[in-house]
C-alpha positions in Angstrom: -77.3 85.1 -5.2 -78.7 83.4 -2.2 -81.3 86.2 -1.7 -81.9 85.7 -5.2 -82.6 81.9 -4.5 -84.8 82.7 -1.5 -87.1 85.0 -3.5 -87.6 82.7 -6.2 -88.3 79.8 -3.3 -91.0 81.9 -2.0 -92.4 82.9 -5.1 -92.6 79.7 -6.4 -93.8 78.0 -3.6 -96.6 80.7 -1.9 -99.8 82.6 -3.1 -99.6 86.2 -2.0 -102.7 85.0 -0.2 -100.7 82.6 1.8 -97.9 85.1 2.6 -100.9 87.7 3.9 -102.1 84.7 6.1 -98.7 84.1 7.6 -98.7 87.8 8.6 -102.4 88.1 10.1 -102.2 84.5 11.4 -99.9 85.6 14.3 -102.3 88.7 15.4 -105.5 86.0 15.3 -103.1 84.1 17.8 -102.8 86.9 19.8 -106.4 86.8 21.0 -106.8 82.9 20.2 -103.8 81.6 22.3 -104.6 83.2 25.8 -108.4 82.0 25.9 -107.2 78.4 26.0 -104.6 79.0 28.3 -107.2 80.4 30.9 -110.2 78.3 31.0 -111.6 79.4 34.6 -114.9 80.8 36.1 -113.8 84.0 35.2 -112.3 82.8 31.7 -112.7 86.0 29.7 -111.5 88.5 32.3 -108.2 86.5 32.5 -108.1 85.9 29.1 -108.0 89.2 28.4 -105.5 89.7 31.4 -103.3 87.6 29.7 -103.3 89.4 26.3 -102.2 92.5 28.2 -99.7 90.8 30.0 -101.1 92.5 33.7 -99.0 91.2 36.4 -98.4 87.8 37.3 -97.9 85.8 40.5 -94.7 83.9 40.4 -96.7 80.9 40.6 -98.1 81.5 37.3 -94.9 82.6 35.5 -93.2 79.6 36.7 -95.8 77.6 35.3 -95.7 79.5 31.8 -91.8 78.8 31.7 -92.4 75.0 31.8 -95.1 75.4 29.0 -93.2 77.1 27.4 -90.1 74.8 27.9 -92.4 71.8 26.6 -93.8 73.3 23.7 -90.1 74.4 22.1 -88.9 70.6 23.3 -91.7 69.5 21.8 -91.8 71.2 18.5 -87.5 70.4 18.2 -88.3 66.5 18.5 -91.5 67.1 16.0 -89.2 68.9 13.5 -86.5 65.6 13.7 -88.9 63.4 12.8 -90.7 65.4 10.3 -88.6 67.5 8.3 -89.1 71.1 7.8 -88.3 71.7 4.4 -90.3 72.0 1.6 -89.1 70.3 -1.6 -91.2 70.5 -4.9 -90.8 68.5 -7.8 -89.9 71.6 -9.4 -87.1 71.7 -7.3 -85.9 68.4 -8.0 -86.1 68.7 -12.1 -84.9 72.3 -12.4 -83.8 74.7 -9.0 -81.4 71.4 -8.4 -80.1 71.1 -12.2 -79.1 74.8 -12.3 -75.7 75.5 -12.9 -75.2 77.5 -9.2 -73.4 76.9 -6.4 -74.8 74.3 -5.0 -74.1 75.1 -1.4 -75.7 78.8 -2.0 -79.1 76.4 -3.3 -79.1 74.5 0.2 -78.8 77.4 1.8 -81.1 78.9 0.0 -83.6 76.1 1.0 -83.0 76.6 4.8 -83.7 80.2 4.7 -87.2 79.3 3.6 -87.7 76.6 6.2 -86.4 78.7 9.0 -89.1 82.0 7.9 -92.0 79.0 7.8 -90.5 77.4 10.7 -91.0 80.9 12.6 -94.7 80.2 12.3 -95.0 77.3 14.2 -93.1 79.0 17.1 -95.1 82.4 16.8 -97.2 81.8 19.5 -94.4 80.5 22.1 -93.9 84.5 22.4 -97.5 85.0 24.0 -96.5 81.9 26.6 -93.5 83.2 27.2 -93.5 87.3 27.2 -94.9 87.1 31.0 -91.4 85.1 31.9 -88.5 87.2 29.6 -91.0 89.9 28.3 -89.6 91.2 24.5 -86.7 88.6 24.9 -89.5 86.0 24.0 -88.7 87.2 20.3 -85.1 86.2 20.8 -86.0 82.5 22.3 -88.5 82.1 19.4 -85.7 82.9 16.9 -83.3 80.9 18.5 -85.3 77.8 19.2 -86.3 78.5 15.1 -82.9 78.0 14.1 -82.4 75.2 16.3 -85.0 73.3 14.8 -84.5 74.0 11.0 -81.0 72.8 10.9 -80.5 70.2 12.9 -82.7 67.5 10.9 -79.1 67.7 8.6 -76.8 69.3 11.1 -77.3 66.0 13.6 -76.8 62.5 11.8 -77.0 60.6 14.5 -80.5 60.5 15.7 -79.1 59.9 19.5 -78.2 63.4 19.3 -81.2 64.8 19.0 -83.0 62.9 21.8 -80.0 63.9 24.1 -80.2 67.7 23.2 -83.8 67.6 24.1 -83.3 66.0 27.3 -80.8 68.6 28.2 -83.2 71.2 27.2 -85.9 69.5 29.6 -83.4 69.9 32.3 -84.5 74.0 32.5 -87.6 72.3 34.2 -85.3 71.0 37.2 -83.1 74.1 37.2 -80.3 73.3 35.8 -78.2 76.3 35.4 -76.6 75.1 32.1 -79.4 74.5 29.7 -80.1 76.1 27.2 -83.5 76.9 27.9 -82.4 77.9 31.6 -83.3 81.7 31.1 -86.7 80.7 31.6 -86.2 80.0 35.1 -84.0 83.1 35.9 -80.8 82.0 34.5 -79.5 84.9 31.8 -76.3 83.0 31.2 -78.0 80.4 29.4 -79.4 82.9 26.6 -75.2 82.3 25.5 -75.4 78.5 26.0 -78.4 78.8 23.4 -76.8 81.2 21.3 -73.1 78.5 21.0 -75.7 75.7 20.3 -77.6 77.6 17.5 -73.9 78.7 16.2 -72.5 74.9 15.8 -76.1 73.4 14.5 -76.1 76.2 12.1 -72.5 75.4 11.2 -73.1 71.7 10.8 -76.4 72.5 9.4 -75.2 74.5 6.2 -71.8 72.1 6.0 -74.0 68.4 6.2 -76.8 70.0 4.2 -76.2 68.7 0.4 -78.7 68.8 -2.8 -78.2 64.8 -2.8 -80.0 64.8 1.1 -82.1 67.1 -0.2 -83.2 65.2 -3.5 -83.1 61.7 -1.6 -85.5 63.5 0.8 -87.9 64.4 -1.5 -87.7 60.5 -3.4 -88.3 59.3 0.4 -91.8 61.3 0.5 -92.7 60.3 -2.9 -92.3 56.8 -1.7 -89.7 55.9 -4.1 -86.8 55.6 -1.8 -87.5 52.8 1.0 -85.3 50.7 2.9 -84.3 47.2 1.8 -86.8 45.4 4.5 -88.8 42.5 3.9 -92.6 42.9 3.8 -94.7 40.8 5.3 -98.8 40.8 4.3 -101.5 41.4 6.0 -104.6 39.9 5.4 -107.5 43.0 6.3 -110.6 40.8 4.6 -113.4 40.5 6.3 -116.8 39.7 5.1 -118.1 43.2 7.0 -116.4 46.4 5.6 -116.1 48.2 9.3 -113.8 45.0 10.6 -111.8 45.1 7.9 -111.5 49.1 8.2 -110.6 48.4 11.8 -108.5 45.6 11.2 -106.4 48.0 9.4 -106.4 50.9 12.1 -105.3 48.2 14.5 -102.3 47.1 12.2 -100.7 50.7 11.4 -101.2 53.8 12.4 -100.6 56.6 9.4 -99.3 59.8 10.6 -97.9 63.1 8.5 -100.0 66.3 7.2 -101.1 67.7 3.3 -99.9 71.0 2.2 -99.7 71.7 -1.5 -97.0 73.6 -2.8 -95.5 74.7 -6.1 -97.6 72.9 -8.5 -98.2 69.8 -7.1 -99.7 68.0 -3.8 -97.1 67.6 -0.6 -97.5 65.3 1.7 -96.0 63.6 5.0 -97.1 60.4 5.4 -95.6 57.8 7.7 -96.7 54.2 8.4 -95.9 52.6 11.8 -96.9 49.9 13.2 -99.3 50.5 15.7 -98.0 48.7 18.3 -94.6 50.9 18.6 -96.9 53.8 18.5 -98.6 51.7 21.7 -95.4 51.6 23.0 -94.5 55.0 22.9 -98.0 56.5 24.1 -97.3 53.9 27.3 -93.6 55.3 28.0 -95.0 59.1 27.8 -97.6 57.9 30.0 -95.2 56.7 32.3 -93.1 59.5 32.5 -95.8 62.0 32.6 -97.5 60.1 35.7 -93.8 59.8 37.2 -92.9 63.7 36.9 -96.0 65.3 38.2 -96.7 62.3 41.0 -93.2 63.1 42.3 -91.7 66.5 41.4 -94.3 68.8 39.6 -97.6 68.6 41.2 -99.6 71.3 39.3 -103.0 70.6 38.5 -102.8 72.7 36.0 -99.9 71.5 34.1 -100.9 67.8 34.7 -104.2 68.7 32.5 -102.6 71.1 30.4 -100.0 68.5 29.4 -102.4 65.7 28.6 -104.4 68.1 26.4 -101.5 69.2 24.4 -100.3 65.4 23.6 -104.1 64.7 22.9 -103.7 67.4 20.5 -100.8 66.0 19.0 -102.4 62.7 18.1 -105.1 63.7 17.2 -103.5 66.3 14.3 -101.2 64.1 13.3 -103.5 61.6 12.5 -106.4 63.3 11.0 -104.0 65.1 9.4 -103.1 61.8 6.9 -106.6 60.4 6.9 -108.0 59.5 3.8 -104.8 60.2 2.0 -104.6 56.5 1.1 -108.1 55.7 1.0 -109.5 57.5 -1.7 -113.7 59.0 -1.2 -114.7 58.1 -4.7 -113.0 54.5 -4.7 -115.8 54.1 -2.4 -118.7 55.6 -4.4 -119.7 52.3 -6.0 -119.6 50.0 -2.4 -121.4 52.4 0.1 -122.8 55.8 0.4 -120.7 58.8 1.2 -121.9 59.0 4.5 -121.9 55.5 5.6 -118.1 55.1 4.6 -117.3 58.1 6.1 -119.0 56.8 9.8 -117.1 53.3 9.8 -113.9 54.8 8.3 -114.1 57.4 11.7 -115.6 55.1 14.4 -112.7 52.6 13.3 -109.7 55.1 13.5 -111.6 56.3 16.6 -111.3 52.6 18.2 -107.5 52.4 17.4 -106.8 56.6 19.0 -109.0 55.6 22.1 -106.7 52.6 22.6 -103.3 54.6 22.1 -104.4 57.5 24.2 -105.9 55.2 27.0 -102.6 54.8 28.7 -101.9 58.6 29.4 -105.5 58.9 30.5 -105.0 56.3 33.2 -102.4 58.4 34.3 -104.2 61.8 34.1 -107.2 60.1 36.4 -104.7 58.9 38.9 -103.4 62.0 38.8 -106.6 64.2 38.9 -109.4 62.0 39.3 -111.1 63.1 36.2 -112.0 61.3 33.3 -112.6 63.6 30.7 -109.4 62.9 29.0 -111.0 59.5 27.3 -113.3 61.7 25.2 -110.1 63.5 23.1 -109.8 61.0 20.3 -113.4 61.5 19.5 -112.2 64.9 18.2 -110.7 63.1 15.4 -114.1 63.1 13.8 -114.0 66.7 13.5 -110.4 67.6 12.2 -110.3 64.9 9.9 -113.5 66.0 8.4 -112.1 69.6 8.1 -109.3 68.3 6.1 -111.3 65.8 4.1 -113.8 68.5 2.7 -112.0 71.6 2.3 -108.1 70.4 2.5 -108.2 67.2 0.4 -105.2 65.5 -0.9 -104.8 66.3 -4.5 -104.1 64.0 -7.4 -104.0 66.6 -9.5 -100.8 69.5 -9.8 -102.7 72.3 -9.8 -102.8 73.9 -6.3 -100.2 76.3 -4.8 -100.0 76.6 -1.0 -102.9 79.0 -0.5 -105.0 80.9 1.7 -108.1 77.9 2.0 -105.5 75.3 3.1 -104.5 77.6 5.6 -108.0 78.2 6.8 -108.9 74.0 6.6 -105.5 74.1 8.8 -106.8 77.1 11.4 -109.8 75.6 11.2 -108.8 72.3 12.9 -106.4 74.1 15.8 -110.2 74.9 17.0 -110.3 71.2 18.4 -108.3 73.0 21.1 -111.4 74.1 22.3 -113.3 70.4 23.1 -109.6 69.1 24.1 -109.3 71.5 26.7 -112.7 71.8 27.9 -112.5 67.8 28.2 -109.4 67.9 30.7 -110.6 70.7 32.7 -114.1 70.6 32.8 -115.4 67.1 31.5 -119.1 67.7 31.5 -119.2 71.3 29.6 -116.2 69.1 27.4 -118.3 66.4 27.0 -121.3 68.7 25.3 -118.7 70.6 23.7 -117.2 67.6 21.6 -120.5 66.2 21.0 -121.4 69.7 19.3 -118.2 69.3 17.3 -118.5 65.8 16.1 -121.8 65.1 15.6 -122.9 67.2 12.4 -119.9 65.3 10.9 -120.9 62.0 11.4 -124.4 62.1 10.3 -124.3 64.4 7.7 -124.9 62.9 5.1 -124.9 66.0 2.4 -121.5 67.3 4.0 -120.0 63.9 2.7 -121.7 63.9 -0.8 -120.3 67.2 -1.3 -116.9 65.8 0.1 -117.1 62.9 -2.5 -118.0 65.2 -5.5 -114.8 67.2 -4.3 -112.3 64.4 -4.2 -113.6 63.1 -7.7 -113.1 66.7 -8.9 -109.5 66.2 -7.8 -108.8 63.1 -9.5 
């Protein structure tokens, strides 16, 4: 019955084009990821050597191990902030109401989420292949199990932080870390497997239909904490200043996908100062780690680019969700609204990313990271035009959605050029953002698309 439920969930969630895309995308990453990880005067030859996994020096292998560790921990933390479960309205209205074993329904939900989680970790194989060869596939599977089942397995949020720190200790070559196999300690495979078994058991035991239903209604904004909300006045005689006040009051993070017969949004509002505290803390840890423990130019810039990419993607994926374009048609022209909205957002992102840029400058004397927030213009424009937040309930998770998300990941190119080659990065950044910032036709079509979806 569990397998039948899994097949039912897959068929009602994804179109065939999306399933095919999940198979094709890893092969695209096979060529794309090595390119982004090999900026040098001999970029193309080095990228080809990465694709074919030619010989690496011990220093390069160590760098790959650190990058792999950081990415796995990053995805683990992210999966415990934004639950990896795909829960549809049809699940709540129909699937969860069936006279079946509730535990089997919950397990089928976990299995499908695990399969989708594999996609987000697939390119870790290409990072870790020079380090542990084909065993990188095992590491990917174990990390996916940990990410999928830990959301409900670890009820106390403090446990997620402890495990994340435990995973990171492998960088210091702590032999009993679950990821220390990346640094030569093979016993950690068994430690990681034991951690997975524990999380798998607790996840299955602690996940109930009530939890999934509550999670669904929480995402719809129908369940909220009992807190007194203090209204904030965003009024201003200038529309741009009003937008800027809004951007400096709170940050919206999350994303958008269309599953089943309804739009599925992960969208959370966080007070601006709270996010600024987090980015300042990250900047402090970043500076201390690279100034006193690991002096590596590549890793310093790579980490800056990774954090910048995460900040841009999580904010742009929620852009223009709560500001429907069609509402502003009567107030100003489409391009004018988009330009003011994007510039207001960039100012807030620039402030948030400034502590990290300062830390990077102190370490590398490079200022290119200051350009990273501007990439928000490119990614949010792609989402607004080709991946709108639908109000109608007609679209499934399709190939068009995946292509839009994939196009957004091309922001990696200007981001990493910004941190490694600032002058070339500045030129590339302008090429990426100017067409969207000044194109009247693009935003007129985006508004038309928005209207047709409401």
